[in-house]
N, C-alpha and C positions, 0 to 999 in steps of 0.2 A: 817358325812363324810366331812371332809376339801379338797375342791377343791383349788388347787394354780393356778391364774392367770397369765399368763405371763405378764410382764413388757410389753407396748405398744412398746419400742422400738425396744425388741426381736422379738414379735410377727410380728413388720412393715418388720423386714431382712428376718425371716422364710417365710415370705409370698413371698419377692424378691428369695430367694435360691428354693423355690417350683417352681418360674416359671422358673429359670435359668435351673430346670432339664428337663423340658419339652422340652429343645433345647438339651438336652444330649443325648446320645444313651447307654442304660445300658448292663454293662458290655463291653465297651469300655474305651478307653483312661484311664486318670489319674482317672475318674470318676470309672470305673471298678475296678483299682487298687486298690482304696481307700475303695470299698465297698467290695472287698473280704477281706481285711484286716483287717478291723475294722467294720462290718454290725451294729453291737450295739451301736458305736461312732458316725458313720455317722447317724443312726436313732435318736438318742437324740439330734444330731445338727439342724437335720430337726426339729424335734418338739421342739425346744429351750428350753431344759433344757442344755445344754451346745451350746458353740460358737464354730464353725469350726475354725480351724486355719487358717490365712488369708492368707498363702501362698497354701493352698488349696482350697480356693477361688479362689485365681489368677490363679489355675491350671484348674480348672472347666469351668470358663470364656476362658480359652488358648484351651480347649475340645470342646466350643461351637463356637468358631472362632469369637468371640466380641473381639471387638477393644478396644486393653488397655486404649485408650483415647476416648470412645464412649459414648454417654449419660447413656446406661444402667450398662456398668461398673462402671460409675463416680456415678450413683445413688446407686449401692451395696454398695462400700466402704464407703459412706454417712451414708447408713443403718447400714453397719458393726461398723463403730465408735461409731455410738448411741447405738446400740444393746449391744456391749462389755462393753460400760460403765456402762449401767442399770446390767448387768447380774454381774459385778465385784461390783456395790455396792450391791449387796445382803447380808444378814448377813451371815458371813464365807467366804466371795466371797474373800478378800485378804489373807486369811488364805491358803486356794483351790491355788488362783494363785502361791503363795511362795512354794507350795509342786509341783504343775504342774513344774515350774519352775527346780526344782530339777530332778524330773524325766527326762527332755527334755535334761539337763546337762549332766545326766548319759548317756543317749541315744546318745548326743553329742561324749561323750568321747568314747564309747564302738566305735561307728563308725569309729570314728579317728583313735584310735588302729587297728580295723580291716581293715582299707584301708591300714594301714601301711603294715599289715602284707601280704595282697593280692599282692602289689607292690613288697615286697620282692621276693614272691614266682614266680613274672613274671620275674623278674632280676634274678634269680637264677639259678647258672651253676651245671651240664647243663640245658640247657633251655628245659622249657616243650613241650609236644608234642604239635601239631598243635589243637589238640581237646581241650586239657587241656588248653592250652591259650587260646582259644575262651571262657570257659567257665569263667576262672578267669576273663577277662577283663570284662564280663557280670556282674560277682559279684562284680567287683571294682565299674562299671558304677554305680550299684544301690548302693554299698554303697558311694559312693561320695554324691549321692542324697540323703539317709539319713542324713548323716551327715549338707550338707546343710540346707536341711531342719528342724534338729534340733538345729543349730545355728541360723538361721531366728526366730524360735520360744520362745529361750531363749531372744534373744532381744526384741522382741515384749511382753514378758509376764513380761521383765522388765521395759518397756515404760508403760504396763499398772499399774504394783505395782506401780512405781514412782507418779500416778495420785493418789493411795491409800494411799501410805504408808506401811513400811516393818512392815508386822505384826510376832506374835511370834506362834509358832505352838501350835495348842491346846495339853496340857498332853494327852499322850496314844496315838493319833493318826499317824497312819502309813504314812510317805511320799508317794503321788500318789494316797491318798484315797480323797472322798469327805465327808463330814458330815455324809451322809447318807450311806455309805461304799461302793458306786459304785466307779468305774474307775475316776482318775480325770486328764487323758490324753487319750481323744478319738482321734478317726484317727491318729496313729500312722504313721511315716514316715520310722520306723525300725521295725524287727520284735523283738521278747522275747529278752531282753540285760542283760547279768550278771549284777547286781546291784555292781559294786565296792564301795569300801568307801568313806566315802566324799573325796574330794581334800581337803589339806593342805591349809592353808590360806597363801599367801603372805608373805614372808619377808619383815617388814619395810625398806625402802631406808635408809642406813646407813647417820647419819649425816654428812654435809660437803662435800656430793658426789656431783657431778653435775648433773642436771637433764637430763634424757634419752633422746635421740636426734633419728632421722629419720624417715623414714616415718609411722611407728607406732604411733610414738608422735607428727607427724606433728601441731596438733591442738590444743598442750598444750599451756595456756600461758608461753608465754616468756619474759624475762626481754631483753631490747635493747643488753645488756654487751653479747658478744659471740656468736651475732648472726652471726657475719660475717666470725665466724670458721667453720659453716656448708656449706658443699658444694652442689651448686644445681644439681640438678640430670636432664641429657639430656633424652628429653623423647622421648622414639622410635616412627617411623612414622608406620601409617596403622594399623591393626587389625581391628577385627571386634566388634560390639556392642554386650553386652553379651544377649543371648537369654534363655527361659525357664520360669519355672512356677512363680520365684521370682522377675520376669521383666514384667510379662504379656503378654510374647512372643511378646514383641515390639522390634523393633531395635530403631535406632537414631530417637530421635525426630524432626519430618518435622517441617521446617517452624522456626526452633530457631536455629537450630545446625549452620547456615550457616554465621547468623549475628547475632552473639551474641556481645551485648552492649560492649563497651570498657570501661574497669574501669579509672574512673577519675584520682584516685589515687590509690598507692598501699599500704594497710596498711603492717605494719612492718610483712615481711616475708611471705605475703599472697601467691604471686604468686611460691613464693619457696616452700612454704609449700603443695601449689597445686600440683606442679609437681612432689614432691616425692609422695603425695597420690596415684596419677594417674598411676604413674610408680609403685608403690606397688600393684593396684588393678591390671592391666593387667599381674605382674608375678604371684599372686596367681590364677587369673582366669587360665593363660597357666598350671598351675600345679594341675587343677581342686580342686583347695580352694574356691569355692564361697561363701561357707557361712561364710568364714573369712574375704574374700573380703565386704559381705555386712557388716560384723560387722565394719570391718575401714570404710567404706565410711560414715556409719554412726555415727563413731567419731566426724565427723566434725562439728556435731551438738551439741558436748558439748565442742566446742572452739568459739574464738571469730568471732562474726554474720559477722562483719566487712570483714570476708576472704573468705565466702562463695560465693559472687560473681565471685573472681579470681577462685575459684573453678570449677563453674558453666562453665565460659568461657572455662577452660581447658578441661573441661570432654567433652564440645562440640567439642571442636578441634580436641580432641583425638577420636572422632565419638562413644562417650560413653553417649549421650544425654539420653540413656534410664536409666541409673544411676542418674542423676539429677533428672528425675522425681519422682524415688524410695525415693530418697532423700526429697524431697519435701513432698513427702506423709509422710514420718516419721516425718517429721517439724512439721505438721499438727497438733501432738499430744503431743507436747511439751507443759508444763506449760504455762497462758497465758502471764506472762513477757518474758519470752523466744520465745514466739511464736511472740511478737509483736516487740521484737528485730530484729528477722530473718526478717521478713516482712520490718522493717524499713529500714535494710540493704541493702536489694533486690530494695525499690524504691530509696535510695538515691544513687545507681550504677546505675538506669537508667534499671533496669529489671523488668520494671512495669507488663508486662506480667507473669512472675513467681511470682510477689509479689500478683495479684490476683488469681492464682490458686492457692497460697498457703491458702490464705483466703478462697476461694472458701471450698476447702476441709477441713479447721477449723471449719465451721458451724456446724456440726456433735455434737460439743462439747457440755457440761451442761451448761445453760445460764449463772449462777453464773460465770464461767469461761470467756464466752465471755464477760460478762461484764468486767471484768477486762482486757483482751485482747484490749477490746475499748478505756479503761481508758489509759491506756499503750500508746499507738499507740498515743492518744491523747496530753499526757504529753509531747511527744518527737516531736509534731509538725507534726506528719504525719496524719492530717485529713482528707486528701484524702483515704488514705488508710481505715483509720474507716469507712469512709463512702462505701467503696467497699465494706467491712466486714459486714456490715449492711445490705446494700443491697442484698447481697448471702446469709444473713439469711432470710431476710422477702419473699424472691424468693424461698427458701426452708423448710422453717421451717411453722407452722401453726401460723395463729394469736394472739392465746392464749400463744403460746412460746415466740412471739414477747411481750405480755405485760407481761409476769413475766420477761422477760428481761429487760423492762422497769422500771420494781418495782425493780430492784437493783438499780439506780439513776434516779427519775422521771423526775427531771429539767433537767439534761442532756441529759438522752438518749429518752425521750418522741417527743420532737421534730426533734431529729436525726433519730428515727425510722419511724417517720412520712416521713420527705423527702426520706428515703431510699424506703420505700412504694410507695411513689409518682414516682419514676422514673421505678418503676416496671410495674407499671398500677394503672389506676383510680380504677380497681375494690378491689386490692390490698390494697389499701389506705382507701377503704370504710371499708373492712373488718378488718383492722389494728382498725380503729377509734372506731367499735364497740366491738371490743375485750378491749382495753383502757377504755371505756364506763362502762364497765362489771366487768373490774377491779377497779375501782373508779380513773381511773388516767386521764380520756380523759382534764379536767379541769386544770390539769397540766402547 
């Protein structure tokens, strides 16, 4: 009889998840909703055979009353990233992710269509009666949540796939099934949805046409030619920070929003692009399109890193500090070179606290990727940030992991890791020295 043993990263996260469950009331809040909608999917996630969608983790933390920036939540996010990476690297993992993303994209489109239908019925003439209006508004609220969760999961799965490479589907496999025939989309945010046909591929842009402009494209690389033609958008005053599962229930980040560092220089179009994006974010949220707002926010990570400090300042100025925290969390999953570029841009702009927060969240990555991030930071002259990354690493990862990291570049990383361990504690330095000796790297 073959016994499947969970990867260490997955088992550590399921242990944390079980601890979180002890702080929840069964049948109450989001925990009750998800357990009622998909009990088998929840059970699979607690067993470690599937990975709980990240938006569900945030909802459960909200149920438990855990602070979004608290120690318990931060540990959970670190363990989640490690578990997801280990789970995705299993044989067939990339194919399963691809198929799950297709399922969630269909759910997103269905929820979007359903929301339009419900909105039209609410606006119909003659107006529905009070009871019918209340029912439609209730259904619309749930449909919007379904849409937002599906959109967030599409984004999450896309990031995870980017780290593995897009696979081809196995012949004969139906979308939405695992290689063992089970469901590939546990803990749905929506009920059974019709499966529309695949969306047509977007038509290529005609040659000779000007590049798209506006808030949706604010983060595309632009040539300096024609920049003056894009008018700045005036940001409306006031408005509350977003709340809910996708933002950990948090309001504006305290201690950072009121005193954002001043950007020393404005890279071409940075302030204008930030203003456009924040304006678009607030309009999307006002229309209940929070999933699209989240996707728009994350598009910033695909643009020039030098523009991110301006976006941070604009988000804090608009009272959207929670969005900036979300963006830093997403950035922690970027490829090593991109992660280093973002960290460097934040450091250069004087946002040291943001830079260190990003690096702390990034230490859950595989050691090979962290070695690449350290090398990229040092190549750009960001030695302080490389030290901060290694210090965070030796604080939360095992000495054996640190020895594996050192093996990627013994001459460069052994002394740097020892310096980082020394900054944590004398005991951590001794543990690391022992692990290095066992790995044959102590004399390097």
